[in-house]
C-alpha positions, -999 to +999 in steps of 0.1 A: +000+000+000+011+035-008+004+061+019+004+098+008-006+132+022-019+158-002-016+195+007-014+228-012-016+266-011+006+273+019+013+308+007+044+311+029+053+347+035+018+360+033+009+390+054-027+392+064-038+428+064-003+437+073+002+411+100+031+386+096+019+350+095+053+333+099+044+319+134+011+305+121+029+288+093+056+274+116+029+258+137+012+243+107+044+228+094+052+215+128+019+197+129+023+184+093+056+170+102+041+152+132+012+137+111+037+125+084+057+107+110+027+092+128+012+079+096+046+067+082+038+084+049+055+072+017+048+103-004+041+140+004+025+160-024+026+198-024+003+211-052+015+246-057+014+281-043+041+272-017+050+308-015+027+338-016+048+357-041+072+348-068+099+367-049+095+354-013+112+368+017+143+352+032+123+342+062+097+324+041+124+305+022+141+296+054+109+282+067+103+261+036+137+246+031+141+241+068+109+221+068+121+199+039+154+193+057+137+182+089+109+161+074+132+142+051+156+136+080+127+121+100+114+100+071+144+089+050+123+066+028+097+092+020+095+111-013+084+147-015+070+160-048+062+197-052+049+217-081+048+254-087+015+273-085+006+306-101+020+325-071+053+307-073+084+313-095+088+279-110+125+286-119+132+297-083+116+265-069+137+244-092+170+262-087+183+241-057+172+208-073+206+191-071+205+195-033+168+187-030+170+155-051+198+143-028+172+143+001+144+128-021+126+160-029+114+164-065+103+198-077+086+206-110+081+243-116+088+248-153+082+231-186+112+222-207+112+214-244+131+188-264+151+196-295+121+193-318+102+219-297+077+196-281+073+196-243+095+171-224+065+151-210+087+124-196+102+149-171+067+152-155+062+114-151+080+110-118+085+075-105+074+068-069+098+041-057+102+018-028+132-006-022+144+002-057+112-006-075+085+017-090+052+014-071+035+044-088+039+072-113+032+108-103+022+132-130+039+163-115+025+191-137+029+227-124+007+257-132+009+259-170+015+294-184+012+306-220+039+288-241+040+258-218+012+238-234+003+227-270-019+249-290-056+241-292-089+259-296-093+266-259-072+268-228-089+237-214-082+217-245-045+228-244-041+217-208-058+183-216-033+178-244-004+184-220-017+158-195-024+134-224+013+137-234+023+128-198-002+099-196+011+086-230+046+086-217+036+067-186+020+041-209+054+036-226+069+029-192+040+006-180+023-008-211+003-033-191-012-005-170-007-023-137+011+004-118-011+031-101-010+067-114-012+098-092-018+131-109-009+166-096-020+200-109-025+236-101-056+250-118-092+260-116-117+234-126-152+238-140-179+236-113-155+241-084-165+265-056-143+295-050-142+312-016-165+343-016-145+375-022-111+357-022-091+375-048-061+353-043-076+324-061-096+342-088-092+332-124-068+355-142-087+355-175-123+357-163-131+320-162-114+310-194-088+290-175-113+265-161-106+230-171-127+199-170-120+170-146-127+145-174-092+150-186-078+130-157-075+094-170-098+068-154-067+048-146-056+076-122-059+064-086-059+100-071-056+135-084-041+161-061-050+197-070-041+231-058-052+267-063-087+268-047-086+275-010-117+256-001-111+218+003-135+200-020-140+172-045-144+180-082-175+172-102-186+147-076-154+127-080-138+118-046-106+108-064-101+144-078-097+168-049-085+203-039-067+200-006-075+237+002-052+260+020-040+251+056-047+287+068-076+309+058-066+334+032-096+357+036-126+364+060-147+345+034-131+313+048-140+319+085-157+288+099-143+266+072-126+234+083-090+231+071-076+197+065-049+174+050-059+147+025-045+114+036-048+087+009-040+050+008-036+035-026-034-003-033-002-013-052-003-035-083-021-067-076-033-055-041-069-049-031-083-036+001-109-056+020-141-043+035-171-024+021-169+008+002-178+040+020-187+075+007-192+107+027-218+129+011-219+157+036-207+192+029-171+194+017-160+217+046-170+192+072-150+162+085-170+130+093-166+115+127-145+086+114-127+110+091-130+087+061-147+103+032-143+076+005-130+040+002-132+012-023-111-018-032-082+003-045-080+034-023-091+051+009-093+088+014-094+105+048-094+141+060-072+151+089-083+184+104-057+212+108-060+230+141-062+267+135-038+289+155-058+321+151-095+325+145-113+350+122-139+371+139-163+394+122-180+419+144-211+437+131-222+468+148-243+500+145-224+533+148-257+549+161-255+525+190-219+531+201-225+517+236-237+484+221-206+483+198-183+489+228-200+460+246-192+437+217-156+448+217-153+443+255-162+406+250-130+401+231-101+386+250-077+408+270-039+405+268-009+410+245-012+405+208+005+372+197+003+344+171-030+331+186-047+364+188-079+364+166-081+386+135-110+410+137-129+425+109-155+451+118-186+459+097-203+491+110-236+503+098-236+541+094-263+566+085-238+594+079-200+597+076-182+589+108-147+605+106-139+594+142-150+558+138-115+543+135-101+562+165-130+553+187-128+516+177-090+515+183-094+531+217-121+505+226-097+477+215-068+490+235-054+462+257-073+435+238-055+405+224-069+410+189-056+420+155-078+446+139-077+440+101-101+465+086-132+485+093-160+485+067-186+512+069-219+500+054-245+526+045-278+519+061-308+518+038-289+505+008-306+476-009-273+459-015-253+462+017-222+445+002-221+470-026-222+499-001-193+486+019-164+511+018-132+496+033-112+520+055-080+527+036-059+523+067-072+487+071-062+472+037-029+463+023-011+483-004-016+455-029-054+453-021-056+491-026-038+489-059-059+460-072-091+478-062-080+511-079-070+491-111-103+473-111-123+505-109-103+523-135-100+496-161-130+473-153-110+441-148-083+424-128-046+432-131-026+407-149-005+381-130+028+396-144+018+432-132+008+418-098+042+401-094+061+432-104+040+454-081+044+429-053+081+430-056+081+468-056+059+469-025+081+444-007+113+464-016+097+496-004+086+480+029+121+467+035+137+501+031 
């Protein structure tokens, strides 16, 4: 049996409304390391967006490579396979590959081409080995950018052609089709649920990048996807899953259960005993027995990730300031630390309140909370969300720039422009 853990969308180095999340990520990686050791995992899959930006901070890189060093030292027979996401620099991830491969870490961040100009599909068919024999093949396909994939009528068809090329290569290695195949990818699939108002995972080209789950070969034992922050199966297929992010990336994710996907796959000629099971409840819940799917060839289990800091949304009425203060007084007292909740305030106002932020900050003095933003909602508006006006002091420079761009040009800023702007902001903050 092959035992693997599927995770994705770590976004190391992310700041949440200006607050550093390094300590939260440290705790997550510590817990992941513990689970891997307890389960005696054979394979750890990281399906992209390891870092929050293509130019991560030195601290974020220290955290990532330190984790790889420690986890491979603890589990010397385990393989780690990581792919680049749309937030990552594929070339940067691959740069230390000689060192990483020496500790059984394989990274695929870029697409290389052969002399005839066709993609080198074989490079993305990574053998999973045990005792010198191949027990599975992993289709390690990173986020595919323009120029990476064969030309076709649509983006979805182009991506499908790329995967077909990798599948075809695997068939040359295993013509009998007896060795299990595990697929990886970083993409948005048709019909998948995005987290409300989460701009980090929005499609760059207005939905044209959505691909169908039917491109994953029926022979595939499990498909490990990244990009969407909500853990979920795709098109009702339990074998095709988004792991979701380990930390909430926006207030839209408050209350969502974060988890790791633990998968057991039967090796060639092996079959699991027992009846099949299927969990049909909501995707952001974890069943009591944690098993969400099982049949004769695989078993899928969700392992909850304990959250270090909670997300709290406080709704209040500026005309009832005493009532607002009472809500704020219920928040915990003490120093601000890694476990302090993030607080978002939505305040209903009937007229401009220039003193609103000052009064709220005074009320929160001495509270162990991290105020992220204050949204003033005009009362009497039919669409409350449309009337929300974020306080400019409560949003990040990147969010401010994206919002200004969106209002001026009627669309989202391109990925390349976002990366350049992110680098400029990071350099400015370091000076």
